[in-house]
C-alpha positions, 0 to 999 in steps of 0.5 A: 920728575917725582910730582910736588908737594910740600907737604911731602916736604916736610914730612921729610925734613921732620923725618931727617930731623927725627933720624938726627936726634936718633944718632945723636942720642944713640952718639951719646949712648954707653958704646954697646948698653941696652939703650945704644943697641935700640937706639941703633935699632930705631935708625935703621928701620927710619929705612924699611928694605924695599924699592926706591924710586928717585926723585928724577924719575919720569915717566919716560925714564922710572930709576927705581933703586932695591933698597938691602939696609941701613947699615952702621961704621963706627970709628974710635977714636982715644975712646970718643967714638963716630957713627954713620948711617948708610944705605946700602941699594942695587940701582936698578937702571940706566950704565949703572944698573945691577951696581951697590952703591951705599948713600949716608942717610943724613947729610946733604946728599943723604937717602932723608933729605927731602929736596927743595928745587925749583923743578921738585920739591919733596923727599929725594927717595918715595918708597914704592914697596917690597914688588918691584915697580912696574915702568 
C-alpha cells in the first residue's frame, strides 16, 4: 500500500475537478473548432505517458502500469455529442501482465479519481517516470 497523504488526496481531487471542467468546456465548444482541439490537447496532457504505480502496491507486491496515451471516444446522437476519455495502459504485474487495458479518465473508478479509504488516502495512480521502476 502506498503511503497515506491527505495533501496528495486533495491535489488529486483538484486535478480531477480541473479535468472535469476541461471536458465540460470541450463539450460546449463547437465540434471540431480550434477551441475544441486546444481543450482536447489539454485533457490528453493530464496523464503523461510513462510508468504509474497503483495505490494497492506494497513493498512485496509492486503494481506498475505502463501508460501509453489518453484517447477519446465520441458518440454523436442527433447533432449532440458525448465524449469520454480513456487512459490506455499495459499491466506489468500478476496474471494480467502484458495485457492491454483502458480505464476512464474520470468517474467513480477513473484514473484521476482520488481514493479515500481507512487504509489509504491519496491518488489512485502515482506517476513514476518514463523509465521502468525497480522493485
